[in-house]
CHARMM internal coordinates of N, CA and C (Angstrom, degrees):
IC EDIT
DIST 1 N 1 CA 1.4561
DIST 1 CA 1 C 1.5245
ANGL 1 N 1 CA 1 C 108.32
DIST 1 C 2 N 1.3087
ANGL 1 CA 1 C 2 N 115.82
DIHE 1 N 1 CA 1 C 2 N 136.04
DIST 2 N 2 CA 1.4599
ANGL 1 C 2 N 2 CA 121.60
DIHE 1 CA 1 C 2 N 2 CA 178.61
DIST 2 CA 2 C 1.5274
ANGL 2 N 2 CA 2 C 109.19
DIHE 1 C 2 N 2 CA 2 C -95.39
DIST 2 C 3 N 1.3125
ANGL 2 CA 2 C 3 N 116.59
DIHE 2 N 2 CA 2 C 3 N 130.06
DIST 3 N 3 CA 1.4640
ANGL 2 C 3 N 3 CA 121.60
DIHE 2 CA 2 C 3 N 3 CA 178.38
DIST 3 CA 3 C 1.5165
ANGL 3 N 3 CA 3 C 108.31
DIHE 2 C 3 N 3 CA 3 C -104.35
DIST 3 C 4 N 1.3082
ANGL 3 CA 3 C 4 N 116.31
DIHE 3 N 3 CA 3 C 4 N 123.73
DIST 4 N 4 CA 1.4619
ANGL 3 C 4 N 4 CA 121.36
DIHE 3 CA 3 C 4 N 4 CA 177.22
DIST 4 CA 4 C 1.5143
ANGL 4 N 4 CA 4 C 107.09
DIHE 3 C 4 N 4 CA 4 C -120.21
DIST 4 C 5 N 1.3017
ANGL 4 CA 4 C 5 N 116.25
DIHE 4 N 4 CA 4 C 5 N 121.43
DIST 5 N 5 CA 1.4572
ANGL 4 C 5 N 5 CA 118.67
DIHE 4 CA 4 C 5 N 5 CA -176.13
DIST 5 CA 5 C 1.5264
ANGL 5 N 5 CA 5 C 112.88
DIHE 4 C 5 N 5 CA 5 C -88.79
DIST 5 C 6 N 1.3321
ANGL 5 CA 5 C 6 N 117.25
DIHE 5 N 5 CA 5 C 6 N -18.77
DIST 6 N 6 CA 1.4594
ANGL 5 C 6 N 6 CA 119.23
DIHE 5 CA 5 C 6 N 6 CA 179.36
DIST 6 CA 6 C 1.5184
ANGL 6 N 6 CA 6 C 109.04
DIHE 5 C 6 N 6 CA 6 C -157.14
DIST 6 C 7 N 1.3239
ANGL 6 CA 6 C 7 N 117.56
DIHE 6 N 6 CA 6 C 7 N 132.83
DIST 7 N 7 CA 1.4639
ANGL 6 C 7 N 7 CA 120.10
DIHE 6 CA 6 C 7 N 7 CA 179.13
DIST 7 CA 7 C 1.5177
ANGL 7 N 7 CA 7 C 112.36
DIHE 6 C 7 N 7 CA 7 C -115.90
DIST 7 C 8 N 1.3228
ANGL 7 CA 7 C 8 N 116.55
DIHE 7 N 7 CA 7 C 8 N 3.54
DIST 8 N 8 CA 1.4642
ANGL 7 C 8 N 8 CA 121.23
DIHE 7 CA 7 C 8 N 8 CA 174.15
DIST 8 CA 8 C 1.5251
ANGL 8 N 8 CA 8 C 108.13
DIHE 7 C 8 N 8 CA 8 C -129.37
DIST 8 C 9 N 1.2873
ANGL 8 CA 8 C 9 N 115.63
DIHE 8 N 8 CA 8 C 9 N 163.55
DIST 9 N 9 CA 1.4681
ANGL 8 C 9 N 9 CA 120.45
DIHE 8 CA 8 C 9 N 9 CA 175.26
DIST 9 CA 9 C 1.5295
ANGL 9 N 9 CA 9 C 108.54
DIHE 8 C 9 N 9 CA 9 C -83.81
DIST 9 C 10 N 1.3238
ANGL 9 CA 9 C 10 N 118.20
DIHE 9 N 9 CA 9 C 10 N 153.18
DIST 10 N 10 CA 1.4621
ANGL 9 C 10 N 10 CA 119.95
DIHE 9 CA 9 C 10 N 10 CA 178.12
DIST 10 CA 10 C 1.5321
ANGL 10 N 10 CA 10 C 110.83
DIHE 9 C 10 N 10 CA 10 C -52.39
DIST 10 C 11 N 1.3121
ANGL 10 CA 10 C 11 N 116.22
DIHE 10 N 10 CA 10 C 11 N 133.09
DIST 11 N 11 CA 1.4603
ANGL 10 C 11 N 11 CA 122.02
DIHE 10 CA 10 C 11 N 11 CA 179.80
DIST 11 CA 11 C 1.5230
ANGL 11 N 11 CA 11 C 113.93
DIHE 10 C 11 N 11 CA 11 C 92.79
DIST 11 C 12 N 1.3347
ANGL 11 CA 11 C 12 N 117.52
DIHE 11 N 11 CA 11 C 12 N -17.55
DIST 12 N 12 CA 1.4667
ANGL 11 C 12 N 12 CA 120.80
DIHE 11 CA 11 C 12 N 12 CA 177.58
DIST 12 CA 12 C 1.5288
ANGL 12 N 12 CA 12 C 109.55
DIHE 11 C 12 N 12 CA 12 C -80.75
DIST 12 C 13 N 1.3036
ANGL 12 CA 12 C 13 N 116.28
DIHE 12 N 12 CA 12 C 13 N 151.79
DIST 13 N 13 CA 1.4542
ANGL 12 C 13 N 13 CA 120.43
DIHE 12 CA 12 C 13 N 13 CA 175.42
DIST 13 CA 13 C 1.5235
ANGL 13 N 13 CA 13 C 109.58
DIHE 12 C 13 N 13 CA 13 C -100.72
DIST 13 C 14 N 1.3016
ANGL 13 CA 13 C 14 N 116.04
DIHE 13 N 13 CA 13 C 14 N 157.20
DIST 14 N 14 CA 1.4578
ANGL 13 C 14 N 14 CA 122.47
DIHE 13 CA 13 C 14 N 14 CA -179.60
DIST 14 CA 14 C 1.5227
ANGL 14 N 14 CA 14 C 109.47
DIHE 13 C 14 N 14 CA 14 C -85.54
DIST 14 C 15 N 1.3170
ANGL 14 CA 14 C 15 N 116.45
DIHE 14 N 14 CA 14 C 15 N 132.58
DIST 15 N 15 CA 1.4688
ANGL 14 C 15 N 15 CA 121.83
DIHE 14 CA 14 C 15 N 15 CA 172.70
DIST 15 CA 15 C 1.5266
ANGL 15 N 15 CA 15 C 105.94
DIHE 14 C 15 N 15 CA 15 C -83.59
DIST 15 C 16 N 1.3281
ANGL 15 CA 15 C 16 N 116.61
DIHE 15 N 15 CA 15 C 16 N 93.85
DIST 16 N 16 CA 1.4598
ANGL 15 C 16 N 16 CA 122.38
DIHE 15 CA 15 C 16 N 16 CA -173.14
DIST 16 CA 16 C 1.5291
ANGL 16 N 16 CA 16 C 111.01
DIHE 15 C 16 N 16 CA 16 C -59.89
DIST 16 C 17 N 1.3112
ANGL 16 CA 16 C 17 N 117.65
DIHE 16 N 16 CA 16 C 17 N -41.59
DIST 17 N 17 CA 1.4630
ANGL 16 C 17 N 17 CA 120.41
DIHE 16 CA 16 C 17 N 17 CA -178.72
DIST 17 CA 17 C 1.5284
ANGL 17 N 17 CA 17 C 110.89
DIHE 16 C 17 N 17 CA 17 C -65.77
DIST 17 C 18 N 1.3270
ANGL 17 CA 17 C 18 N 117.96
DIHE 17 N 17 CA 17 C 18 N -40.45
DIST 18 N 18 CA 1.4691
ANGL 17 C 18 N 18 CA 121.15
DIHE 17 CA 17 C 18 N 18 CA 177.94
DIST 18 CA 18 C 1.5278
ANGL 18 N 18 CA 18 C 110.21
DIHE 17 C 18 N 18 CA 18 C -65.08
DIST 18 C 19 N 1.3219
ANGL 18 CA 18 C 19 N 117.12
DIHE 18 N 18 CA 18 C 19 N -40.83
DIST 19 N 19 CA 1.4601
ANGL 18 C 19 N 19 CA 121.24
DIHE 18 CA 18 C 19 N 19 CA 177.81
DIST 19 CA 19 C 1.5226
ANGL 19 N 19 CA 19 C 110.28
DIHE 18 C 19 N 19 CA 19 C -63.48
DIST 19 C 20 N 1.3279
ANGL 19 CA 19 C 20 N 116.66
DIHE 19 N 19 CA 19 C 20 N -45.65
DIST 20 N 20 CA 1.4669
ANGL 19 C 20 N 20 CA 121.70
DIHE 19 CA 19 C 20 N 20 CA 177.80
DIST 20 CA 20 C 1.5327
ANGL 20 N 20 CA 20 C 110.43
DIHE 19 C 20 N 20 CA 20 C -57.44
DIST 20 C 21 N 1.3282
ANGL 20 CA 20 C 21 N 116.42
DIHE 20 N 20 CA 20 C 21 N -47.14
DIST 21 N 21 CA 1.4661
ANGL 20 C 21 N 21 CA 120.63
DIHE 20 CA 20 C 21 N 21 CA -179.43
DIST 21 CA 21 C 1.5240
ANGL 21 N 21 CA 21 C 111.67
DIHE 20 C 21 N 21 CA 21 C -62.69
DIST 21 C 22 N 1.3248
ANGL 21 CA 21 C 22 N 116.54
DIHE 21 N 21 CA 21 C 22 N -40.61
DIST 22 N 22 CA 1.4609
ANGL 21 C 22 N 22 CA 121.14
DIHE 21 CA 21 C 22 N 22 CA -179.93
DIST 22 CA 22 C 1.5261
ANGL 22 N 22 CA 22 C 110.94
DIHE 21 C 22 N 22 CA 22 C -63.49
DIST 22 C 23 N 1.3222
ANGL 22 CA 22 C 23 N 116.59
DIHE 22 N 22 CA 22 C 23 N -44.95
DIST 23 N 23 CA 1.4640
ANGL 22 C 23 N 23 CA 120.32
DIHE 22 CA 22 C 23 N 23 CA -179.74
DIST 23 CA 23 C 1.5287
ANGL 23 N 23 CA 23 C 111.47
DIHE 22 C 23 N 23 CA 23 C -68.23
DIST 23 C 24 N 1.3286
ANGL 23 CA 23 C 24 N 117.57
DIHE 23 N 23 CA 23 C 24 N -40.09
DIST 24 N 24 CA 1.4572
ANGL 23 C 24 N 24 CA 120.43
DIHE 23 CA 23 C 24 N 24 CA 177.60
DIST 24 CA 24 C 1.5272
ANGL 24 N 24 CA 24 C 111.03
DIHE 23 C 24 N 24 CA 24 C -64.36
DIST 24 C 25 N 1.3195
ANGL 24 CA 24 C 25 N 117.11
DIHE 24 N 24 CA 24 C 25 N -37.02
DIST 25 N 25 CA 1.4619
ANGL 24 C 25 N 25 CA 121.07
DIHE 24 CA 24 C 25 N 25 CA 178.14
DIST 25 CA 25 C 1.5323
ANGL 25 N 25 CA 25 C 111.22
DIHE 24 C 25 N 25 CA 25 C -64.13
DIST 25 C 26 N 1.3313
ANGL 25 CA 25 C 26 N 116.64
DIHE 25 N 25 CA 25 C 26 N -26.60
DIST 26 N 26 CA 1.4686
ANGL 25 C 26 N 26 CA 121.72
DIHE 25 CA 25 C 26 N 26 CA 178.00
DIST 26 CA 26 C 1.5272
ANGL 26 N 26 CA 26 C 111.37
DIHE 25 C 26 N 26 CA 26 C -86.64
DIST 26 C 27 N 1.3584
ANGL 26 CA 26 C 27 N 116.90
DIHE 26 N 26 CA 26 C 27 N 0.48
DIST 27 N 27 CA 1.4557
ANGL 26 C 27 N 27 CA 120.93
DIHE 26 CA 26 C 27 N 27 CA 176.64
DIST 27 CA 27 C 1.5098
ANGL 27 N 27 CA 27 C 115.79
DIHE 26 C 27 N 27 CA 27 C 95.14
DIST 27 C 28 N 1.3314
ANGL 27 CA 27 C 28 N 117.74
DIHE 27 N 27 CA 27 C 28 N 7.73
DIST 28 N 28 CA 1.4620
ANGL 27 C 28 N 28 CA 120.50
DIHE 27 CA 27 C 28 N 28 CA 179.44
DIST 28 CA 28 C 1.5208
ANGL 28 N 28 CA 28 C 111.24
DIHE 27 C 28 N 28 CA 28 C -83.78
DIST 28 C 29 N 1.3268
ANGL 28 CA 28 C 29 N 116.40
DIHE 28 N 28 CA 28 C 29 N 144.94
DIST 29 N 29 CA 1.4557
ANGL 28 C 29 N 29 CA 122.04
DIHE 28 CA 28 C 29 N 29 CA 166.47
DIST 29 CA 29 C 1.5223
ANGL 29 N 29 CA 29 C 105.31
DIHE 28 C 29 N 29 CA 29 C -82.20
DIST 29 C 30 N 1.3186
ANGL 29 CA 29 C 30 N 117.23
DIHE 29 N 29 CA 29 C 30 N 131.03
DIST 30 N 30 CA 1.4583
ANGL 29 C 30 N 30 CA 121.03
DIHE 29 CA 29 C 30 N 30 CA -173.42
DIST 30 CA 30 C 1.5198
ANGL 30 N 30 CA 30 C 110.28
DIHE 29 C 30 N 30 CA 30 C -113.82
DIST 30 C 31 N 1.3120
ANGL 30 CA 30 C 31 N 115.66
DIHE 30 N 30 CA 30 C 31 N 132.58
DIST 31 N 31 CA 1.4593
ANGL 30 C 31 N 31 CA 120.90
DIHE 30 CA 30 C 31 N 31 CA 171.73
DIST 31 CA 31 C 1.5126
ANGL 31 N 31 CA 31 C 108.26
DIHE 30 C 31 N 31 CA 31 C -144.65
DIST 31 C 32 N 1.3098
ANGL 31 CA 31 C 32 N 115.69
DIHE 31 N 31 CA 31 C 32 N 157.18
DIST 32 N 32 CA 1.4601
ANGL 31 C 32 N 32 CA 121.23
DIHE 31 CA 31 C 32 N 32 CA -177.24
DIST 32 CA 32 C 1.5237
ANGL 32 N 32 CA 32 C 108.84
DIHE 31 C 32 N 32 CA 32 C -122.26
DIST 32 C 33 N 1.3141
ANGL 32 CA 32 C 33 N 115.87
DIHE 32 N 32 CA 32 C 33 N 133.11
DIST 33 N 33 CA 1.4565
ANGL 32 C 33 N 33 CA 119.67
DIHE 32 CA 32 C 33 N 33 CA 175.52
DIST 33 CA 33 C 1.5114
ANGL 33 N 33 CA 33 C 108.89
DIHE 32 C 33 N 33 CA 33 C -132.87
DIST 33 C 34 N 1.3140
ANGL 33 CA 33 C 34 N 115.48
DIHE 33 N 33 CA 33 C 34 N 159.82
DIST 34 N 34 CA 1.4621
ANGL 33 C 34 N 34 CA 121.50
DIHE 33 CA 33 C 34 N 34 CA 178.72
DIST 34 CA 34 C 1.5157
ANGL 34 N 34 CA 34 C 108.30
DIHE 33 C 34 N 34 CA 34 C -116.71
DIST 34 C 35 N 1.3159
ANGL 34 CA 34 C 35 N 115.27
DIHE 34 N 34 CA 34 C 35 N 130.06
DIST 35 N 35 CA 1.4558
ANGL 34 C 35 N 35 CA 120.38
DIHE 34 CA 34 C 35 N 35 CA 177.73
DIST 35 CA 35 C 1.5198
ANGL 35 N 35 CA 35 C 110.15
DIHE 34 C 35 N 35 CA 35 C -104.64
DIST 35 C 36 N 1.3025
ANGL 35 CA 35 C 36 N 115.17
DIHE 35 N 35 CA 35 C 36 N 149.13
DIST 36 N 36 CA 1.4620
ANGL 35 C 36 N 36 CA 120.58
DIHE 35 CA 35 C 36 N 36 CA 177.99
DIST 36 CA 36 C 1.5228
ANGL 36 N 36 CA 36 C 109.32
DIHE 35 C 36 N 36 CA 36 C -77.69
DIST 36 C 37 N 1.3314
ANGL 36 CA 36 C 37 N 117.94
DIHE 36 N 36 CA 36 C 37 N 149.05
DIST 37 N 37 CA 1.4677
ANGL 36 C 37 N 37 CA 119.83
DIHE 36 CA 36 C 37 N 37 CA 176.64
DIST 37 CA 37 C 1.5251
ANGL 37 N 37 CA 37 C 110.81
DIHE 36 C 37 N 37 CA 37 C -54.36
DIST 37 C 38 N 1.3186
ANGL 37 CA 37 C 38 N 116.38
DIHE 37 N 37 CA 37 C 38 N 132.09
DIST 38 N 38 CA 1.4576
ANGL 37 C 38 N 38 CA 121.49
DIHE 37 CA 37 C 38 N 38 CA 179.17
DIST 38 CA 38 C 1.5187
ANGL 38 N 38 CA 38 C 114.71
DIHE 37 C 38 N 38 CA 38 C 79.70
DIST 38 C 39 N 1.3317
ANGL 38 CA 38 C 39 N 117.99
DIHE 38 N 38 CA 38 C 39 N 3.64
DIST 39 N 39 CA 1.4614
ANGL 38 C 39 N 39 CA 120.93
DIHE 38 CA 38 C 39 N 39 CA -178.47
DIST 39 CA 39 C 1.5223
ANGL 39 N 39 CA 39 C 110.27
DIHE 38 C 39 N 39 CA 39 C -66.35
DIST 39 C 40 N 1.3234
ANGL 39 CA 39 C 40 N 116.10
DIHE 39 N 39 CA 39 C 40 N 148.66
DIST 40 N 40 CA 1.4648
ANGL 39 C 40 N 40 CA 122.38
DIHE 39 CA 39 C 40 N 40 CA 176.19
DIST 40 CA 40 C 1.5216
ANGL 40 N 40 CA 40 C 107.90
DIHE 39 C 40 N 40 CA 40 C -121.87
DIST 40 C 41 N 1.3116
ANGL 40 CA 40 C 41 N 115.63
DIHE 40 N 40 CA 40 C 41 N 148.34
DIST 41 N 41 CA 1.4595
ANGL 40 C 41 N 41 CA 121.47
DIHE 40 CA 40 C 41 N 41 CA -178.65
DIST 41 CA 41 C 1.5126
ANGL 41 N 41 CA 41 C 109.13
DIHE 40 C 41 N 41 CA 41 C -123.25
DIST 41 C 42 N 1.3187
ANGL 41 CA 41 C 42 N 115.90
DIHE 41 N 41 CA 41 C 42 N 151.63
DIST 42 N 42 CA 1.4545
ANGL 41 C 42 N 42 CA 120.65
DIHE 41 CA 41 C 42 N 42 CA -178.46
DIST 42 CA 42 C 1.5217
ANGL 42 N 42 CA 42 C 111.30
DIHE 41 C 42 N 42 CA 42 C -60.53
DIST 42 C 43 N 1.3132
ANGL 42 CA 42 C 43 N 115.41
DIHE 42 N 42 CA 42 C 43 N 146.70
DIST 43 N 43 CA 1.4600
ANGL 42 C 43 N 43 CA 122.13
DIHE 42 CA 42 C 43 N 43 CA 176.73
DIST 43 CA 43 C 1.5264
ANGL 43 N 43 CA 43 C 106.96
DIHE 42 C 43 N 43 CA 43 C -83.08
DIST 43 C 44 N 1.3119
ANGL 43 CA 43 C 44 N 117.07
DIHE 43 N 43 CA 43 C 44 N 107.78
DIST 44 N 44 CA 1.4616
ANGL 43 C 44 N 44 CA 121.39
DIHE 43 CA 43 C 44 N 44 CA -178.20
DIST 44 CA 44 C 1.5224
ANGL 44 N 44 CA 44 C 109.64
DIHE 43 C 44 N 44 CA 44 C -144.56
DIST 44 C 45 N 1.3116
ANGL 44 CA 44 C 45 N 115.35
DIHE 44 N 44 CA 44 C 45 N 165.55
DIST 45 N 45 CA 1.4546
ANGL 44 C 45 N 45 CA 121.41
DIHE 44 CA 44 C 45 N 45 CA -179.36
DIST 45 CA 45 C 1.5230
ANGL 45 N 45 CA 45 C 108.64
DIHE 44 C 45 N 45 CA 45 C -123.33
DIST 45 C 46 N 1.3192
ANGL 45 CA 45 C 46 N 116.13
DIHE 45 N 45 CA 45 C 46 N 133.24
DIST 46 N 46 CA 1.4593
ANGL 45 C 46 N 46 CA 121.06
DIHE 45 CA 45 C 46 N 46 CA 175.96
DIST 46 CA 46 C 1.5229
ANGL 46 N 46 CA 46 C 109.80
DIHE 45 C 46 N 46 CA 46 C -84.02
DIST 46 C 47 N 1.3209
ANGL 46 CA 46 C 47 N 116.12
DIHE 46 N 46 CA 46 C 47 N 150.86
DIST 47 N 47 CA 1.4669
ANGL 46 C 47 N 47 CA 120.61
DIHE 46 CA 46 C 47 N 47 CA 175.78
DIST 47 CA 47 C 1.5263
ANGL 47 N 47 CA 47 C 110.73
DIHE 46 C 47 N 47 CA 47 C -73.48
DIST 47 C 48 N 1.3224
ANGL 47 CA 47 C 48 N 116.98
DIHE 47 N 47 CA 47 C 48 N -22.42
DIST 48 N 48 CA 1.4639
ANGL 47 C 48 N 48 CA 122.20
DIHE 47 CA 47 C 48 N 48 CA -179.47
DIST 48 CA 48 C 1.5260
ANGL 48 N 48 CA 48 C 109.69
DIHE 47 C 48 N 48 CA 48 C -114.06
DIST 48 C 49 N 1.3379
ANGL 48 CA 48 C 49 N 115.39
DIHE 48 N 48 CA 48 C 49 N 166.23
DIST 49 N 49 CA 1.4591
ANGL 48 C 49 N 49 CA 119.93
DIHE 48 CA 48 C 49 N 49 CA 175.73
DIST 49 CA 49 C 1.5139
ANGL 49 N 49 CA 49 C 110.58
DIHE 48 C 49 N 49 CA 49 C -60.98
DIST 49 C 50 N 1.3147
ANGL 49 CA 49 C 50 N 116.10
DIHE 49 N 49 CA 49 C 50 N 148.13
DIST 50 N 50 CA 1.4552
ANGL 49 C 50 N 50 CA 121.91
DIHE 49 CA 49 C 50 N 50 CA -179.71
DIST 50 CA 50 C 1.5267
ANGL 50 N 50 CA 50 C 109.03
DIHE 49 C 50 N 50 CA 50 C -135.82
DIST 50 C 51 N 1.3187
ANGL 50 CA 50 C 51 N 115.31
DIHE 50 N 50 CA 50 C 51 N 139.97
DIST 51 N 51 CA 1.4579
ANGL 50 C 51 N 51 CA 121.76
DIHE 50 CA 50 C 51 N 51 CA 174.96
DIST 51 CA 51 C 1.5205
ANGL 51 N 51 CA 51 C 106.60
DIHE 50 C 51 N 51 CA 51 C -118.94
DIST 51 C 52 N 1.3190
ANGL 51 CA 51 C 52 N 116.62
DIHE 51 N 51 CA 51 C 52 N 126.26
DIST 52 N 52 CA 1.4606
ANGL 51 C 52 N 52 CA 121.33
DIHE 51 CA 51 C 52 N 52 CA 177.99
DIST 52 CA 52 C 1.5220
ANGL 52 N 52 CA 52 C 107.21
DIHE 51 C 52 N 52 CA 52 C -114.20
DIST 52 C 53 N 1.3132
ANGL 52 CA 52 C 53 N 117.17
DIHE 52 N 52 CA 52 C 53 N 124.05
DIST 53 N 53 CA 1.4638
ANGL 52 C 53 N 53 CA 122.63
DIHE 52 CA 52 C 53 N 53 CA 179.98
DIST 53 CA 53 C 1.5147
ANGL 53 N 53 CA 53 C 108.44
DIHE 52 C 53 N 53 CA 53 C -118.48
DIST 53 C 54 N 1.3055
ANGL 53 CA 53 C 54 N 116.83
DIHE 53 N 53 CA 53 C 54 N 124.30
DIST 54 N 54 CA 1.4631
ANGL 53 C 54 N 54 CA 121.94
DIHE 53 CA 53 C 54 N 54 CA 176.14
DIST 54 CA 54 C 1.5237
ANGL 54 N 54 CA 54 C 106.54
DIHE 53 C 54 N 54 CA 54 C -95.16
DIST 54 C 55 N 1.3350
ANGL 54 CA 54 C 55 N 116.41
DIHE 54 N 54 CA 54 C 55 N 113.36
DIST 55 N 55 CA 1.4610
ANGL 54 C 55 N 55 CA 121.21
DIHE 54 CA 54 C 55 N 55 CA -174.33
DIST 55 CA 55 C 1.5161
ANGL 55 N 55 CA 55 C 112.78
DIHE 54 C 55 N 55 CA 55 C -83.64
DIST 55 C 56 N 1.3218
ANGL 55 CA 55 C 56 N 117.30
DIHE 55 N 55 CA 55 C 56 N -26.18
DIST 56 N 56 CA 1.4571
ANGL 55 C 56 N 56 CA 120.75
DIHE 55 CA 55 C 56 N 56 CA 175.29
DIST 56 CA 56 C 1.5233
ANGL 56 N 56 CA 56 C 107.70
DIHE 55 C 56 N 56 CA 56 C -155.95
DIST 56 C 57 N 1.3071
ANGL 56 CA 56 C 57 N 115.66
DIHE 56 N 56 CA 56 C 57 N 154.88
DIST 57 N 57 CA 1.4567
ANGL 56 C 57 N 57 CA 119.77
DIHE 56 CA 56 C 57 N 57 CA -176.95
DIST 57 CA 57 C 1.5142
ANGL 57 N 57 CA 57 C 109.99
DIHE 56 C 57 N 57 CA 57 C 79.53
DIST 57 C 58 N 1.3223
ANGL 57 CA 57 C 58 N 116.44
DIHE 57 N 57 CA 57 C 58 N -150.62
DIST 58 N 58 CA 1.4512
ANGL 57 C 58 N 58 CA 119.83
DIHE 57 CA 57 C 58 N 58 CA 179.40
DIST 58 CA 58 C 1.5210
ANGL 58 N 58 CA 58 C 109.93
DIHE 57 C 58 N 58 CA 58 C -146.39
DIST 58 C 59 N 1.3158
ANGL 58 CA 58 C 59 N 115.23
DIHE 58 N 58 CA 58 C 59 N 159.07
DIST 59 N 59 CA 1.4504
ANGL 58 C 59 N 59 CA 121.97
DIHE 58 CA 58 C 59 N 59 CA 175.32
DIST 59 CA 59 C 1.5083
ANGL 59 N 59 CA 59 C 107.49
DIHE 58 C 59 N 59 CA 59 C -124.80
DIST 59 C 60 N 1.3147
ANGL 59 CA 59 C 60 N 116.08
DIHE 59 N 59 CA 59 C 60 N 142.34
DIST 60 N 60 CA 1.4489
ANGL 59 C 60 N 60 CA 121.45
DIHE 59 CA 59 C 60 N 60 CA 178.33
DIST 60 CA 60 C 1.5206
ANGL 60 N 60 CA 60 C 107.88
DIHE 59 C 60 N 60 CA 60 C -114.13
DIST 60 C 61 N 1.3244
ANGL 60 CA 60 C 61 N 116.58
DIHE 60 N 60 CA 60 C 61 N 125.78
DIST 61 N 61 CA 1.4505
ANGL 60 C 61 N 61 CA 121.94
DIHE 60 CA 60 C 61 N 61 CA 179.36
DIST 61 CA 61 C 1.5181
ANGL 61 N 61 CA 61 C 107.90
DIHE 60 C 61 N 61 CA 61 C -94.75
DIST 61 C 62 N 1.3041
ANGL 61 CA 61 C 62 N 115.74
DIHE 61 N 61 CA 61 C 62 N 114.29
DIST 62 N 62 CA 1.4716
ANGL 61 C 62 N 62 CA 120.93
DIHE 61 CA 61 C 62 N 62 CA -179.36
DIST 62 CA 62 C 1.5158
ANGL 62 N 62 CA 62 C 109.85
DIHE 61 C 62 N 62 CA 62 C -113.01
DIST 62 C 63 N 1.3196
ANGL 62 CA 62 C 63 N 116.89
DIHE 62 N 62 CA 62 C 63 N 49.96
DIST 63 N 63 CA 1.4610
ANGL 62 C 63 N 63 CA 121.12
DIHE 62 CA 62 C 63 N 63 CA -179.06
DIST 63 CA 63 C 1.5083
ANGL 63 N 63 CA 63 C 110.32
DIHE 62 C 63 N 63 CA 63 C -55.77
DIST 63 C 64 N 1.3315
ANGL 63 CA 63 C 64 N 114.25
DIHE 63 N 63 CA 63 C 64 N 138.08
DIST 64 N 64 CA 1.4500
ANGL 63 C 64 N 64 CA 119.46
DIHE 63 CA 63 C 64 N 64 CA 177.62
DIST 64 CA 64 C 1.5180
ANGL 64 N 64 CA 64 C 114.05
DIHE 63 C 64 N 64 CA 64 C 86.60
DIST 64 C 65 N 1.3377
ANGL 64 CA 64 C 65 N 117.02
DIHE 64 N 64 CA 64 C 65 N -9.48
DIST 65 N 65 CA 1.4634
ANGL 64 C 65 N 65 CA 119.13
DIHE 64 CA 64 C 65 N 65 CA -178.86
DIST 65 CA 65 C 1.5270
ANGL 65 N 65 CA 65 C 111.62
DIHE 64 C 65 N 65 CA 65 C -96.22
DIST 65 C 66 N 1.3455
ANGL 65 CA 65 C 66 N 116.53
DIHE 65 N 65 CA 65 C 66 N -0.31
DIST 66 N 66 CA 1.4538
ANGL 65 C 66 N 66 CA 119.64
DIHE 65 CA 65 C 66 N 66 CA -179.02
DIST 66 CA 66 C 1.5086
ANGL 66 N 66 CA 66 C 113.01
DIHE 65 C 66 N 66 CA 66 C 86.42
DIST 66 C 67 N 1.3140
ANGL 66 CA 66 C 67 N 118.23
DIHE 66 N 66 CA 66 C 67 N 0.60
DIST 67 N 67 CA 1.4618
ANGL 66 C 67 N 67 CA 121.48
DIHE 66 CA 66 C 67 N 67 CA 178.79
DIST 67 CA 67 C 1.4987
ANGL 67 N 67 CA 67 C 110.74
DIHE 66 C 67 N 67 CA 67 C -98.36
END
COOR INIT
IC SEED 1 N 1 CA 1 C
IC BUILD
């Protein structure tokens, strides 16, 4: 799995439609959700590959901490 921490330069905005098209072309089902500041999500594993893109703000990965 390739990890990419940033696909735009600082100050650039993400072309959401281009990103959606790129992921769909690779065979991914694409959906967009909004998380509340400070929200935590269950620690789980998908049976299939998953790509998570943070379009604004930041996400903190706390693997192994139960968050």
